[in-house]
N, CA, C, O and the ligand as a Tripos MOL2 file, in Angstrom:
@<TRIPOS>MOLECULE
protein
  249   247    63     0     0
PROTEIN
NO_CHARGES

@<TRIPOS>ATOM
      1 N           1.2860   -1.5260  -11.4220 N.3       1 MET1
      2 CA          1.7640   -0.2330  -11.9990 C.3       1 MET1
      3 C           3.0620    0.0710  -11.5210 C.2       1 MET1
      4 O           3.3980   -0.2280  -10.3760 O.2       1 MET1
      5 N           3.8040    0.6380  -12.3080 N.am      2 SER2
      6 CA          5.2940    1.0150  -11.8640 C.3       2 SER2
      7 C           5.3610    2.4010  -11.8780 C.2       2 SER2
      8 O           4.8160    3.0560  -12.7660 O.2       2 SER2
      9 N           6.0360    2.9420  -10.8900 N.am      3 ASP3
     10 CA          6.3820    4.4130  -10.6850 C.3       3 ASP3
     11 C           7.4470    4.8670  -11.4720 C.2       3 ASP3
     12 O           7.6520    6.0740  -11.6080 O.2       3 ASP3
     13 N           8.2270    3.9120  -12.0640 N.am      4 GLU4
     14 CA          9.4950    4.2380  -12.6920 C.3       4 GLU4
     15 C           9.1590    5.0610  -13.8520 C.2       4 GLU4
     16 O           8.1600    4.8020  -14.5230 O.2       4 GLU4
     17 N           9.9310    6.0340  -14.1280 N.am      5 PRO5
     18 CA          9.8890    6.7990  -15.2760 C.3       5 PRO5
     19 C          10.3400    6.0310  -16.5300 C.2       5 PRO5
     20 O          11.2530    5.2080  -16.4780 O.2       5 PRO5
     21 N           9.7240    6.3010  -17.5710 N.am      6 ILE6
     22 CA          9.9260    5.5990  -18.8750 C.3       6 ILE6
     23 C          11.3900    5.7770  -19.2080 C.2       6 ILE6
     24 O          11.9250    6.8860  -19.2170 O.2       6 ILE6
     25 N          12.0120    4.6580  -19.4790 N.am      7 ARG7
     26 CA         13.4230    4.8250  -20.0480 C.3       7 ARG7
     27 C          13.5400    4.3240  -21.4600 C.2       7 ARG7
     28 O          13.3080    3.1300  -21.6470 O.2       7 ARG7
     29 N          13.8270    4.9860  -22.3430 N.am      8 LEU8
     30 CA         14.0270    4.5570  -23.6050 C.3       8 LEU8
     31 C          15.5120    4.1900  -24.0040 C.2       8 LEU8
     32 O          16.4070    5.0210  -23.8540 O.2       8 LEU8
     33 N          15.7230    3.1060  -24.4450 N.am      9 THR9
     34 CA         17.1650    2.7400  -24.8290 C.3       9 THR9
     35 C          17.5900    3.6310  -26.0060 C.2       9 THR9
     36 O          16.8630    3.7500  -26.9920 O.2       9 THR9
     37 N          18.7660    4.2520  -25.8970 N.am     10 GLU10
     38 CA         19.2770    5.1480  -27.0000 C.3      10 GLU10
     39 C          19.2680    4.2760  -28.2830 C.2      10 GLU10
     40 O          19.7030    3.1330  -28.4230 O.2      10 GLU10
     41 N          18.6600    5.1030  -29.2000 N.am     11 GLY11
     42 CA         18.7700    4.3720  -30.5960 C.3      11 GLY11
     43 C          17.3270    3.8230  -30.8390 C.2      11 GLY11
     44 O          16.9420    3.5790  -31.9830 O.2      11 GLY11
     45 N          16.5070    3.6260  -29.6950 N.am     12 MET12
     46 CA         15.2020    2.9930  -29.8180 C.3      12 MET12
     47 C          14.0650    4.0390  -29.8800 C.2      12 MET12
     48 O          12.9410    3.6560  -30.2030 O.2      12 MET12
     49 N          14.2880    5.2950  -29.5980 N.am     13 SER13
     50 CA         13.3640    6.1610  -29.3080 C.3      13 SER13
     51 C          12.5070    6.4030  -30.6180 C.2      13 SER13
     52 O          13.0050    6.8870  -31.6340 O.2      13 SER13
     53 N          11.1850    6.0300  -30.5160 N.am     14 PRO14
     54 CA         10.4630    6.1500  -31.6120 C.3      14 PRO14
     55 C           9.9120    7.7570  -31.7950 C.2      14 PRO14
     56 O           9.4620    8.1340  -32.8770 O.2      14 PRO14
     57 N           9.9840    8.5000  -30.8170 N.am     15 VAL15
     58 CA          9.4340    9.7980  -30.9340 C.3      15 VAL15
     59 C          10.4420   10.8020  -30.3700 C.2      15 VAL15
     60 O          10.9290   10.5210  -29.2750 O.2      15 VAL15
     61 N          10.8150   11.9220  -30.9650 N.am     16 ALA16
     62 CA         11.6670   12.8040  -30.5420 C.3      16 ALA16
     63 C          11.0270   13.5620  -29.4700 C.2      16 ALA16
     64 O           9.9430   14.1050  -29.6800 O.2      16 ALA16
     65 N          11.6650   13.6500  -28.2330 N.am     17 ARG17
     66 CA         11.0040   14.3180  -27.0720 C.3      17 ARG17
     67 C          11.8220   15.6760  -26.8050 C.2      17 ARG17
     68 O          13.0190   15.8370  -27.0430 O.2      17 ARG17
     69 N          11.0620   16.4860  -26.3400 N.am     18 PRO18
     70 CA         11.7780   17.7800  -25.8830 C.3      18 PRO18
     71 C          12.9040   17.5850  -24.9650 C.2      18 PRO18
     72 O          12.9330   16.7740  -24.0400 O.2      18 PRO18
     73 N          13.8310   18.4070  -25.3080 N.am     19 ARG19
     74 CA         14.9390   18.3060  -24.3610 C.3      19 ARG19
     75 C          15.1230   19.5130  -23.6210 C.2      19 ARG19
     76 O          14.5310   20.5210  -24.0070 O.2      19 ARG19
     77 N          15.9200   19.5630  -22.5290 N.am     20 GLY20
     78 CA         16.3220   20.6590  -21.7220 C.3      20 GLY20
     79 C          15.5670   20.6300  -20.3180 C.2      20 GLY20
     80 O          15.8540   19.7460  -19.5110 O.2      20 GLY20
     81 N          14.6550   21.5430  -20.0370 N.am     21 LYS21
     82 CA         14.1580   21.4230  -18.7390 C.3      21 LYS21
     83 C          13.3010   20.2930  -18.5120 C.2      21 LYS21
     84 O          13.0410   20.0600  -17.3320 O.2      21 LYS21
     85 N          12.7860   19.5130  -19.4200 N.am     22 VAL22
     86 CA         11.9010   18.2950  -19.1430 C.3      22 VAL22
     87 C          12.7920   17.2420  -18.4100 C.2      22 VAL22
     88 O          13.7990   16.7520  -18.9200 O.2      22 VAL22
     89 N          12.3480   16.9570  -17.2270 N.am     23 LEU23
     90 CA         13.1100   15.9120  -16.5070 C.3      23 LEU23
     91 C          12.3920   14.5720  -16.5260 C.2      23 LEU23
     92 O          12.8730   13.5870  -15.9650 O.2      23 LEU23
     93 N          11.3100   14.5480  -17.1360 N.am     24 GLY24
     94 CA         10.5720   13.1850  -17.2470 C.3      24 GLY24
     95 C           9.5440   13.1320  -16.2110 C.2      24 GLY24
     96 O           8.9830   12.0460  -16.0670 O.2      24 GLY24
     97 N           9.1870   14.1260  -15.4460 N.am     25 HIS25
     98 CA          8.0230   14.0260  -14.4950 C.3      25 HIS25
     99 C           7.0110   15.1360  -14.8670 C.2      25 HIS25
    100 O           7.3520   16.2320  -15.3110 O.2      25 HIS25
    101 N           5.7440   14.7530  -14.6470 N.am     26 ILE26
    102 CA          4.7060   15.5630  -14.9870 C.3      26 ILE26
    103 C           3.9370   15.9160  -13.6570 C.2      26 ILE26
    104 O           3.7730   15.0250  -12.8240 O.2      26 ILE26
    105 N           3.5010   17.0810  -13.4520 N.am     27 CYS27
    106 CA          2.8340   17.4480  -12.2340 C.3      27 CYS27
    107 C           1.4630   16.5670  -12.1610 C.2      27 CYS27
    108 O           0.7330   16.3770  -13.1340 O.2      27 CYS27
    109 N           1.2430   16.0840  -10.9100 N.am     28 GLU28
    110 CA          0.2120   15.0800  -10.7460 C.3      28 GLU28
    111 C          -1.1380   15.9360  -10.3000 C.2      28 GLU28
    112 O          -2.1760   15.3560   -9.9810 O.2      28 GLU28
    113 N          -1.0320   17.1140  -10.3120 N.am     29 HIS29
    114 CA         -2.2840   17.9030   -9.9530 C.3      29 HIS29
    115 C          -3.3950   17.7740  -11.0640 C.2      29 HIS29
    116 O          -3.0920   18.0510  -12.2250 O.2      29 HIS29
    117 N          -4.5220   17.4100  -10.7860 N.am     30 PRO30
    118 CA         -5.5930   17.0590  -11.8150 C.3      30 PRO30
    119 C          -5.5290   18.2330  -12.6420 C.2      30 PRO30
    120 O          -5.5360   19.3650  -12.1600 O.2      30 PRO30
    121 N          -5.4620   17.9790  -13.9640 N.am     31 GLY31
    122 CA         -5.6350   18.8010  -15.0620 C.3      31 GLY31
    123 C          -4.5490   19.9600  -15.2910 C.2      31 GLY31
    124 O          -4.7130   21.0210  -15.8930 O.2      31 GLY31
    125 N          -3.4200   19.4860  -14.6670 N.am     32 CYS32
    126 CA         -2.2270   20.3790  -14.7780 C.3      32 CYS32
    127 C          -1.3380   20.0740  -15.9720 C.2      32 CYS32
    128 O          -1.3500   20.7470  -17.0030 O.2      32 CYS32
    129 N          -0.5470   18.9850  -15.7550 N.am     33 GLY33
    130 CA          0.2170   18.3330  -16.6950 C.3      33 GLY33
    131 C           1.4730   19.1490  -17.0850 C.2      33 GLY33
    132 O           2.0470   18.9650  -18.1580 O.2      33 GLY33
    133 N           1.8780   20.0700  -16.1560 N.am     34 CYS34
    134 CA          3.1520   20.9050  -16.2340 C.3      34 CYS34
    135 C           4.2830   20.0050  -15.9510 C.2      34 CYS34
    136 O           4.1400   18.9800  -15.2850 O.2      34 CYS34
    137 N           5.4470   20.3970  -16.4700 N.am     35 ASP35
    138 CA          6.7890   19.6650  -16.0110 C.3      35 ASP35
    139 C           6.9030   19.9000  -14.4350 C.2      35 ASP35
    140 O           6.8150   20.9850  -13.8590 O.2      35 ASP35
    141 N           7.0940   18.7850  -13.9300 N.am     36 ALA36
    142 CA          7.2910   18.7520  -12.4100 C.3      36 ALA36
    143 C           8.6500   18.7700  -11.9730 C.2      36 ALA36
    144 O           9.4340   17.8750  -12.2880 O.2      36 ALA36
    145 N           9.0070   19.8680  -11.1760 N.am     37 GLY37
    146 CA         10.3560   20.0630  -10.7320 C.3      37 GLY37
    147 C          10.5740   19.5470   -9.3070 C.2      37 GLY37
    148 O          11.7050   19.4220   -8.8380 O.2      37 GLY37
    149 N           9.5030   19.2640   -8.6630 N.am     38 TRP38
    150 CA          9.4930   18.9750   -7.2140 C.3      38 TRP38
    151 C           8.9910   17.6310   -6.9560 C.2      38 TRP38
    152 O           7.8290   17.3400   -7.2400 O.2      38 TRP38
    153 N           9.7570   16.8370   -6.4610 N.am     39 GLY39
    154 CA          9.3330   15.2640   -6.1640 C.3      39 GLY39
    155 C           9.2060   15.1670   -4.6690 C.2      39 GLY39
    156 O           9.9910   15.7230   -3.9010 O.2      39 GLY39
    157 N           8.1750   14.4290   -4.2880 N.am     40 PHE40
    158 CA          8.0400   14.0290   -2.8120 C.3      40 PHE40
    159 C           7.9510   12.5560   -2.6600 C.2      40 PHE40
    160 O           7.2500   11.8740   -3.4090 O.2      40 PHE40
    161 N           8.5800   12.1200   -1.8020 N.am     41 ALA41
    162 CA          8.4930   10.5900   -1.5760 C.3      41 ALA41
    163 C           9.1710   10.1040   -0.2410 C.2      41 ALA41
    164 O          10.2390   10.5810    0.1450 O.2      41 ALA41
    165 N           8.4930    9.1360    0.4330 N.am     42 LYS42
    166 CA          8.9820    8.4360    1.4990 C.3      42 LYS42
    167 C           9.7660    7.3560    1.0880 C.2      42 LYS42
    168 O           9.7300    7.0010   -0.0910 O.2      42 LYS42
    169 N          10.5490    6.7220    2.0010 N.am     43 PRO43
    170 CA         11.4720    5.5390    1.5260 C.3      43 PRO43
    171 C          10.4240    4.3980    1.4540 C.2      43 PRO43
    172 O           9.5070    4.1730    2.2440 O.2      43 PRO43
    173 N          10.7700    3.7260    0.3210 N.am     44 ARG44
    174 CA          9.8800    2.5000   -0.0350 C.3      44 ARG44
    175 C           8.5290    2.8820   -0.4900 C.2      44 ARG44
    176 O           7.6540    2.0170   -0.5160 O.2      44 ARG44
    177 N           8.2470    4.2310   -0.8920 N.am     45 ARG45
    178 CA          6.9960    4.6320   -1.3530 C.3      45 ARG45
    179 C           7.1480    5.2090   -2.5740 C.2      45 ARG45
    180 O           8.1860    5.8330   -2.7930 O.2      45 ARG45
    181 N           6.1740    5.1030   -3.5460 N.am     46 PRO46
    182 CA          6.2380    5.7890   -4.6810 C.3      46 PRO46
    183 C           6.3760    7.3050   -4.6710 C.2      46 PRO46
    184 O           5.7340    8.0170   -3.8980 O.2      46 PRO46
    185 N           7.2160    7.7470   -5.5360 N.am     47 SER47
    186 CA          7.3200    9.2740   -5.4600 C.3      47 SER47
    187 C           6.0930   10.0380   -6.1740 C.2      47 SER47
    188 O           5.4360    9.4560   -7.0370 O.2      47 SER47
    189 N           5.8280   11.2600   -5.8150 N.am     48 HIS48
    190 CA          4.8550   12.1770   -6.3050 C.3      48 HIS48
    191 C           5.5260   13.3700   -6.8230 C.2      48 HIS48
    192 O           6.4210   13.8820   -6.1510 O.2      48 HIS48
    193 N           5.1480   13.9090   -8.0600 N.am     49 TRP49
    194 CA          5.7440   14.9830   -8.5130 C.3      49 TRP49
    195 C           4.7260   16.0230   -8.8320 C.2      49 TRP49
    196 O           3.5740   15.7950   -9.2000 O.2      49 TRP49
    197 N           5.3350   17.3170   -8.6330 N.am     50 PHE50
    198 CA          4.3290   18.4830   -8.9100 C.3      50 PHE50
    199 C           5.2550   19.7090   -9.2320 C.2      50 PHE50
    200 O           6.4000   19.8260   -8.7940 O.2      50 PHE50
    201 N           4.5990   20.6390  -10.0770 N.am     51 CYS51
    202 CA          5.1020   21.7290  -10.7270 C.3      51 CYS51
    203 C           5.2060   22.7890   -9.4070 C.2      51 CYS51
    204 O           4.7240   22.5350   -8.3030 O.2      51 CYS51
    205 N           5.8360   23.8560   -9.7070 N.am     52 PHE52
    206 CA          6.1680   24.8750   -8.7030 C.3      52 PHE52
    207 C           4.7990   25.3110   -8.1330 C.2      52 PHE52
    208 O           4.7070   25.4870   -6.9180 O.2      52 PHE52
    209 N           3.6800   25.5050   -8.9770 N.am     53 GLY53
    210 CA          2.5600   26.0540   -8.4900 C.3      53 GLY53
    211 C           1.7760   25.1320   -7.8180 C.2      53 GLY53
    212 O           0.7890   25.5620   -7.2200 O.2      53 GLY53
    213 N           2.0630   23.7540   -7.7980 N.am     54 HIS54
    214 CA          1.2030   22.7700   -7.0750 C.3      54 HIS54
    215 C           2.0820   21.9030   -6.1460 C.2      54 HIS54
    216 O           1.6780   20.8300   -5.6970 O.2      54 HIS54
    217 N           3.3520   22.4370   -5.8670 N.am     55 LYS55
    218 CA          4.1850   21.6810   -5.0050 C.3      55 LYS55
    219 C           3.6050   21.5120   -3.5300 C.2      55 LYS55
    220 O           3.9650   20.5800   -2.8120 O.2      55 LYS55
    221 N           2.7130   22.4420   -3.1390 N.am     56 ALA56
    222 CA          2.0150   22.1800   -1.9240 C.3      56 ALA56
    223 C           1.1770   20.9480   -1.7320 C.2      56 ALA56
    224 O           0.9270   20.4330   -0.6420 O.2      56 ALA56
    225 N           0.7440   20.5030   -2.9870 N.am     57 ASP57
    226 CA         -0.0430   19.2700   -3.0770 C.3      57 ASP57
    227 C           0.8700   18.2500   -2.6910 C.2      57 ASP57
    228 O           0.3660   17.2760   -2.1310 O.2      57 ASP57
    229 N           2.0410   18.2560   -2.8570 N.am     58 GLY58
    230 CA          3.0350   17.1030   -2.7320 C.3      58 GLY58
    231 C           3.2300   17.0190   -1.2430 C.2      58 GLY58
    232 O           3.4770   15.9190   -0.7490 O.2      58 GLY58
    233 N           3.1430   18.0440   -0.5180 N.am     59 GLU59
    234 CA          3.4470   17.9840    1.0080 C.3      59 GLU59
    235 C           2.4490   16.9750    1.6850 C.2      59 GLU59
    236 O           2.7810   16.3430    2.6870 O.2      59 GLU59
    237 N           1.2390   16.8510    1.1110 N.am     60 ASN60
    238 CA          0.3440   15.8700    1.6380 C.3      60 ASN60
    239 C           0.9070   14.5320    1.5300 C.2      60 ASN60
    240 O           0.3350   13.6890    2.2210 O.2      60 ASN60
    241 N           1.9070   14.1290    0.8170 N.am     61 PHE61
    242 CA          2.3660   12.8990    0.5690 C.3      61 PHE61
    243 C           3.6090   12.7440    1.5910 C.2      61 PHE61
    244 O           4.1820   11.6550    1.6370 O.2      61 PHE61
    245 N           4.0110   13.7540    2.3660 N.am     62 LEU62
    246 CA          5.1610   13.6150    3.2080 C.3      62 LEU62
    247 C           4.6290   13.3220    4.7060 C.2      62 LEU62
    248 O           5.4310   13.1630    5.6260 O.2      62 LEU62
    249 ZN          0.9390   21.4630  -11.4650 Zn       63 ZN63
@<TRIPOS>BOND
     1     1     2 1
     2     2     3 1
     3     3     4 2
     4     3     5 am
     5     5     6 1
     6     6     7 1
     7     7     8 2
     8     7     9 am
     9     9    10 1
    10    10    11 1
    11    11    12 2
    12    11    13 am
    13    13    14 1
    14    14    15 1
    15    15    16 2
    16    15    17 am
    17    17    18 1
    18    18    19 1
    19    19    20 2
    20    19    21 am
    21    21    22 1
    22    22    23 1
    23    23    24 2
    24    23    25 am
    25    25    26 1
    26    26    27 1
    27    27    28 2
    28    27    29 am
    29    29    30 1
    30    30    31 1
    31    31    32 2
    32    31    33 am
    33    33    34 1
    34    34    35 1
    35    35    36 2
    36    35    37 am
    37    37    38 1
    38    38    39 1
    39    39    40 2
    40    39    41 am
    41    41    42 1
    42    42    43 1
    43    43    44 2
    44    43    45 am
    45    45    46 1
    46    46    47 1
    47    47    48 2
    48    47    49 am
    49    49    50 1
    50    50    51 1
    51    51    52 2
    52    51    53 am
    53    53    54 1
    54    54    55 1
    55    55    56 2
    56    55    57 am
    57    57    58 1
    58    58    59 1
    59    59    60 2
    60    59    61 am
    61    61    62 1
    62    62    63 1
    63    63    64 2
    64    63    65 am
    65    65    66 1
    66    66    67 1
    67    67    68 2
    68    67    69 am
    69    69    70 1
    70    70    71 1
    71    71    72 2
    72    71    73 am
    73    73    74 1
    74    74    75 1
    75    75    76 2
    76    75    77 am
    77    77    78 1
    78    78    79 1
    79    79    80 2
    80    79    81 am
    81    81    82 1
    82    82    83 1
    83    83    84 2
    84    83    85 am
    85    85    86 1
    86    86    87 1
    87    87    88 2
    88    87    89 am
    89    89    90 1
    90    90    91 1
    91    91    92 2
    92    91    93 am
    93    93    94 1
    94    94    95 1
    95    95    96 2
    96    95    97 am
    97    97    98 1
    98    98    99 1
    99    99   100 2
   100    99   101 am
   101   101   102 1
   102   102   103 1
   103   103   104 2
   104   103   105 am
   105   105   106 1
   106   106   107 1
   107   107   108 2
   108   107   109 am
   109   109   110 1
   110   110   111 1
   111   111   112 2
   112   111   113 am
   113   113   114 1
   114   114   115 1
   115   115   116 2
   116   115   117 am
   117   117   118 1
   118   118   119 1
   119   119   120 2
   120   119   121 am
   121   121   122 1
   122   122   123 1
   123   123   124 2
   124   123   125 am
   125   125   126 1
   126   126   127 1
   127   127   128 2
   128   127   129 am
   129   129   130 1
   130   130   131 1
   131   131   132 2
   132   131   133 am
   133   133   134 1
   134   134   135 1
   135   135   136 2
   136   135   137 am
   137   137   138 1
   138   138   139 1
   139   139   140 2
   140   139   141 am
   141   141   142 1
   142   142   143 1
   143   143   144 2
   144   143   145 am
   145   145   146 1
   146   146   147 1
   147   147   148 2
   148   147   149 am
   149   149   150 1
   150   150   151 1
   151   151   152 2
   152   151   153 am
   153   153   154 1
   154   154   155 1
   155   155   156 2
   156   155   157 am
   157   157   158 1
   158   158   159 1
   159   159   160 2
   160   159   161 am
   161   161   162 1
   162   162   163 1
   163   163   164 2
   164   163   165 am
   165   165   166 1
   166   166   167 1
   167   167   168 2
   168   167   169 am
   169   169   170 1
   170   170   171 1
   171   171   172 2
   172   171   173 am
   173   173   174 1
   174   174   175 1
   175   175   176 2
   176   175   177 am
   177   177   178 1
   178   178   179 1
   179   179   180 2
   180   179   181 am
   181   181   182 1
   182   182   183 1
   183   183   184 2
   184   183   185 am
   185   185   186 1
   186   186   187 1
   187   187   188 2
   188   187   189 am
   189   189   190 1
   190   190   191 1
   191   191   192 2
   192   191   193 am
   193   193   194 1
   194   194   195 1
   195   195   196 2
   196   195   197 am
   197   197   198 1
   198   198   199 1
   199   199   200 2
   200   199   201 am
   201   201   202 1
   202   202   203 1
   203   203   204 2
   204   203   205 am
   205   205   206 1
   206   206   207 1
   207   207   208 2
   208   207   209 am
   209   209   210 1
   210   210   211 1
   211   211   212 2
   212   211   213 am
   213   213   214 1
   214   214   215 1
   215   215   216 2
   216   215   217 am
   217   217   218 1
   218   218   219 1
   219   219   220 2
   220   219   221 am
   221   221   222 1
   222   222   223 1
   223   223   224 2
   224   223   225 am
   225   225   226 1
   226   226   227 1
   227   227   228 2
   228   227   229 am
   229   229   230 1
   230   230   231 1
   231   231   232 2
   232   231   233 am
   233   233   234 1
   234   234   235 1
   235   235   236 2
   236   235   237 am
   237   237   238 1
   238   238   239 1
   239   239   240 2
   240   239   241 am
   241   241   242 1
   242   242   243 1
   243   243   244 2
   244   243   245 am
   245   245   246 1
   246   246   247 1
   247   247   248 2
@<TRIPOS>SUBSTRUCTURE
     1 MET1         2 RESIDUE 1 A MET
     2 SER2         6 RESIDUE 1 A SER
     3 ASP3        10 RESIDUE 1 A ASP
     4 GLU4        14 RESIDUE 1 A GLU
     5 PRO5        18 RESIDUE 1 A PRO
     6 ILE6        22 RESIDUE 1 A ILE
     7 ARG7        26 RESIDUE 1 A ARG
     8 LEU8        30 RESIDUE 1 A LEU
     9 THR9        34 RESIDUE 1 A THR
    10 GLU10       38 RESIDUE 1 A GLU
    11 GLY11       42 RESIDUE 1 A GLY
    12 MET12       46 RESIDUE 1 A MET
    13 SER13       50 RESIDUE 1 A SER
    14 PRO14       54 RESIDUE 1 A PRO
    15 VAL15       58 RESIDUE 1 A VAL
    16 ALA16       62 RESIDUE 1 A ALA
    17 ARG17       66 RESIDUE 1 A ARG
    18 PRO18       70 RESIDUE 1 A PRO
    19 ARG19       74 RESIDUE 1 A ARG
    20 GLY20       78 RESIDUE 1 A GLY
    21 LYS21       82 RESIDUE 1 A LYS
    22 VAL22       86 RESIDUE 1 A VAL
    23 LEU23       90 RESIDUE 1 A LEU
    24 GLY24       94 RESIDUE 1 A GLY
    25 HIS25       98 RESIDUE 1 A HIS
    26 ILE26      102 RESIDUE 1 A ILE
    27 CYS27      106 RESIDUE 1 A CYS
    28 GLU28      110 RESIDUE 1 A GLU
    29 HIS29      114 RESIDUE 1 A HIS
    30 PRO30      118 RESIDUE 1 A PRO
    31 GLY31      122 RESIDUE 1 A GLY
    32 CYS32      126 RESIDUE 1 A CYS
    33 GLY33      130 RESIDUE 1 A GLY
    34 CYS34      134 RESIDUE 1 A CYS
    35 ASP35      138 RESIDUE 1 A ASP
    36 ALA36      142 RESIDUE 1 A ALA
    37 GLY37      146 RESIDUE 1 A GLY
    38 TRP38      150 RESIDUE 1 A TRP
    39 GLY39      154 RESIDUE 1 A GLY
    40 PHE40      158 RESIDUE 1 A PHE
    41 ALA41      162 RESIDUE 1 A ALA
    42 LYS42      166 RESIDUE 1 A LYS
    43 PRO43      170 RESIDUE 1 A PRO
    44 ARG44      174 RESIDUE 1 A ARG
    45 ARG45      178 RESIDUE 1 A ARG
    46 PRO46      182 RESIDUE 1 A PRO
    47 SER47      186 RESIDUE 1 A SER
    48 HIS48      190 RESIDUE 1 A HIS
    49 TRP49      194 RESIDUE 1 A TRP
    50 PHE50      198 RESIDUE 1 A PHE
    51 CYS51      202 RESIDUE 1 A CYS
    52 PHE52      206 RESIDUE 1 A PHE
    53 GLY53      210 RESIDUE 1 A GLY
    54 HIS54      214 RESIDUE 1 A HIS
    55 LYS55      218 RESIDUE 1 A LYS
    56 ALA56      222 RESIDUE 1 A ALA
    57 ASP57      226 RESIDUE 1 A ASP
    58 GLY58      230 RESIDUE 1 A GLY
    59 GLU59      234 RESIDUE 1 A GLU
    60 ASN60      238 RESIDUE 1 A ASN
    61 PHE61      242 RESIDUE 1 A PHE
    62 LEU62      246 RESIDUE 1 A LEU
    63 ZN63       249 GROUP 0 **** ****
């Protein structure tokens, strides 16, 4: 499994994706699925992303 965000080459995007505040990360809190603005990561570790309401969850990864 890769933690890399999906990158689509320009011109190959099969689906129009929302633009603007979406940064490509989704909150990892079970059942949430909100746009995640807070990332938590240690060096050489996968990053974990959470929304504002669940960013406390991410502190468990630090
Ligand atoms: Zn959330």
